[in-house]
C-alpha positions in Angstrom: 96.6 -68.4 -23.0 95.4 -67.2 -26.4 97.5 -67.1 -29.5 97.7 -63.3 -29.3 99.0 -63.6 -25.7 101.6 -66.1 -26.8 102.7 -63.8 -29.6 103.1 -60.9 -27.2 105.0 -62.9 -24.7 107.4 -64.2 -27.4 107.8 -60.6 -28.7 108.6 -59.4 -25.2 111.2 -62.1 -24.8 112.9 -61.2 -28.0 112.8 -57.5 -27.2 114.5 -58.3 -23.8 117.1 -60.4 -25.4 118.0 -58.2 -28.4 116.2 -54.9 -28.2 114.1 -53.5 -31.1 116.7 -54.6 -33.7 116.2 -58.2 -32.8 112.4 -58.1 -32.9 110.8 -59.0 -36.2 107.6 -60.8 -37.2 109.7 -63.5 -38.8 111.7 -64.2 -35.7 108.5 -64.3 -33.6 106.9 -66.7 -36.0 110.0 -68.9 -36.1 110.1 -69.1 -32.3 106.4 -69.9 -32.0 106.7 -72.5 -34.8 104.2 -70.9 -37.1 104.3 -69.1 -40.4 104.8 -65.3 -40.5 101.5 -64.7 -42.2 99.8 -66.3 -39.2 100.9 -63.4 -37.1 99.2 -60.9 -39.4 95.8 -62.2 -38.3 96.5 -60.6 -35.0 98.9 -57.7 -35.8 99.3 -55.5 -38.9 103.1 -55.3 -38.7 106.0 -55.1 -36.3 105.1 -51.6 -35.1 101.6 -52.7 -34.3 103.1 -55.5 -32.2 105.5 -53.1 -30.4 102.7 -50.6 -29.7 100.7 -53.4 -28.1 103.7 -54.2 -25.9 103.9 -50.6 -24.9 100.3 -50.6 -24.0 100.9 -53.7 -21.9 103.8 -51.9 -20.2 101.5 -49.0 -19.2 99.0 -51.5 -17.8 101.7 -53.1 -15.7 102.8 -49.7 -14.4 99.2 -48.9 -13.6 98.9 -52.0 -11.4 102.0 -50.8 -9.4 100.7 -47.3 -9.0 97.1 -48.1 -8.1 98.3 -50.0 -5.0 99.3 -46.6 -3.6 95.5 -46.0 -3.0 95.9 -48.4 -0.1 97.6 -45.6 1.8 95.5 -44.1 4.6 96.4 -40.5 4.1 97.1 -38.2 1.1 100.7 -38.0 2.1 101.1 -41.8 2.4 99.4 -42.3 -0.9 101.8 -39.9 -2.6 104.8 -41.6 -1.0 103.6 -45.1 -2.0 103.1 -43.9 -5.6 106.7 -42.7 -5.7 107.9 -46.0 -4.4 105.7 -47.9 -6.8 107.3 -46.1 -9.8 110.7 -47.2 -8.4 109.7 -50.8 -7.9 108.2 -51.0 -11.4 111.4 -49.7 -13.0 113.6 -52.1 -11.0 111.4 -55.2 -11.1 110.2 -54.8 -14.7 113.1 -53.0 -16.5 112.1 -54.2 -19.9 108.6 -52.8 -19.6 110.0 -49.6 -18.2 112.3 -49.2 -21.2 109.4 -49.9 -23.6 107.5 -46.9 -22.1 110.1 -44.6 -23.6 110.5 -46.0 -27.1 110.2 -43.1 -29.5 108.3 -43.1 -32.8 111.6 -42.4 -34.5 113.1 -45.7 -33.2 110.2 -47.5 -34.9 110.2 -45.4 -38.1 106.7 -44.3 -37.2 105.2 -40.8 -37.2 103.7 -41.0 -33.7 102.6 -43.4 -31.0 98.9 -44.3 -31.5 96.4 -42.1 -29.6 95.0 -45.0 -27.6 98.4 -45.8 -26.2 99.0 -42.1 -25.3 95.7 -42.1 -23.5 96.9 -44.8 -21.1 100.0 -42.7 -20.3 97.9 -39.6 -19.8 95.8 -41.6 -17.3 98.9 -42.4 -15.2 100.0 -38.8 -15.3 96.6 -37.8 -14.1 96.8 -40.4 -11.3 100.0 -38.7 -10.0 98.5 -35.2 -10.5 95.5 -36.4 -8.3 97.9 -37.5 -5.5 99.6 -34.1 -5.6 96.2 -32.2 -5.7 94.8 -34.1 -2.7 97.9 -33.3 -0.7 97.4 -29.6 -1.6 93.7 -29.8 -0.7 94.7 -31.3 2.7 97.1 -28.5 3.4 100.1 -30.8 3.2 101.7 -29.2 0.2 101.8 -25.5 -0.8 99.1 -24.4 -3.2 100.5 -24.6 -6.8 99.7 -26.0 -10.2 99.2 -29.7 -9.5 100.1 -30.8 -13.0 103.3 -28.9 -13.0 104.4 -30.3 -9.6 103.5 -33.8 -10.8 105.7 -33.3 -13.9 108.6 -32.2 -11.6 108.3 -35.3 -9.5 108.1 -37.5 -12.5 111.2 -35.8 -14.0 113.1 -36.4 -10.7 112.0 -40.0 -10.5 112.7 -40.8 -14.2 116.0 -39.0 -14.2 117.3 -40.9 -11.2 116.1 -44.3 -12.5 117.6 -43.7 -15.9 120.9 -42.9 -14.4 120.8 -46.1 -12.4 119.6 -48.5 -15.0 122.0 -46.9 -17.5 124.9 -47.7 -15.3 125.8 -44.1 -14.5 125.3 -44.6 -10.8 127.7 -47.4 -9.8 126.0 -48.3 -6.5 124.2 -51.4 -5.2 120.4 -51.5 -5.4 119.8 -50.8 -1.7 122.0 -47.7 -1.9 120.2 -46.4 -5.0 116.8 -47.0 -3.4 118.0 -44.9 -0.4 119.3 -42.2 -2.8 116.0 -42.2 -4.6 113.8 -41.9 -1.5 116.2 -39.3 -0.1 115.9 -37.1 -3.2 112.1 -37.5 -3.2 112.0 -36.5 0.5 114.2 -33.4 -0.1 111.9 -32.3 -3.0 108.9 -32.9 -0.9 110.3 -30.8 1.9 110.5 -27.9 -0.4 106.9 -28.3 -1.5 105.4 -28.6 2.0 103.0 -26.0 3.3 104.7 -23.8 5.9 102.6 -25.2 8.8 103.5 -28.8 7.9 107.2 -27.9 7.5 107.2 -26.3 10.9 105.5 -29.3 12.5 108.2 -31.6 10.9 111.0 -29.5 12.4 109.3 -29.7 15.9 109.0 -33.5 15.5 112.6 -33.8 14.5 113.7 -31.7 17.5 111.6 -33.9 19.8 113.0 -37.0 18.3 116.6 -35.8 18.9 115.7 -34.8 22.5 114.2 -38.2 23.2 117.2 -40.0 21.7 119.6 -37.9 23.8 117.6 -38.5 26.9 117.6 -42.2 26.3 121.3 -42.1 25.8 121.8 -40.4 29.1 
C-alpha cells in the first residue's frame, strides 16, 4: 500500500467516525504518525483529500453496478443494477454518503469536473440499461435518460429514508419494500404486450397453485 493509499484509508476512517467536521489534515497526519506538511506532497488541502475520497466512492459504486452486466437479458441486467445500488448503499454506507456531499459543505464552489465525469458515467450506465430494455420491447418507448433519472430518484429516496432512520424496519423488510417499489414502477413502464404477458403468467401461476391445492 502506498503512502497515498494509507492517507486515503485513514481519512475515510476519520470521516466514518466523525463526519466532515472531524476530518482535517492535522488529524490524519497525527493518526499516521507523520507531520502535516508530509500530507501536502499528495494532496493540496482537505478538500482535495475529500474529493479523492468521493472519486473512490464512485469507483466502488461502479464495481457494484457493472456486475449487473452478468445478467443474461436486458430485463435481468436492469433488475441486477437496481439491486446493486441497494447493496452498495447498505454495505458501504460511508461511501454512499460521500457521493452526496455538497460543495457548500466543503466551502467549495463546485465538485471538480473529473469527479463529476465519474458520476455521469454511472448515470449513463443506468440509462443504457433502460435503453436496451426499450429496444428489446420490454419497456415502453420513452426518453431513456428521463426514465433512468426517475428510477434513481426512487432508489435514492427510499435508501435515504432508511439510512436516515425514517423507516423503522429491519433490513430484510426494507429490502423487500425497495424491490417491491422498483417492481411497481417497472410495471408502469412496461410495454403493453409485456404487461399483458405478465398478467397471463400470473393467472396461470394462480391456476396451477389452486390445482395443486386441490
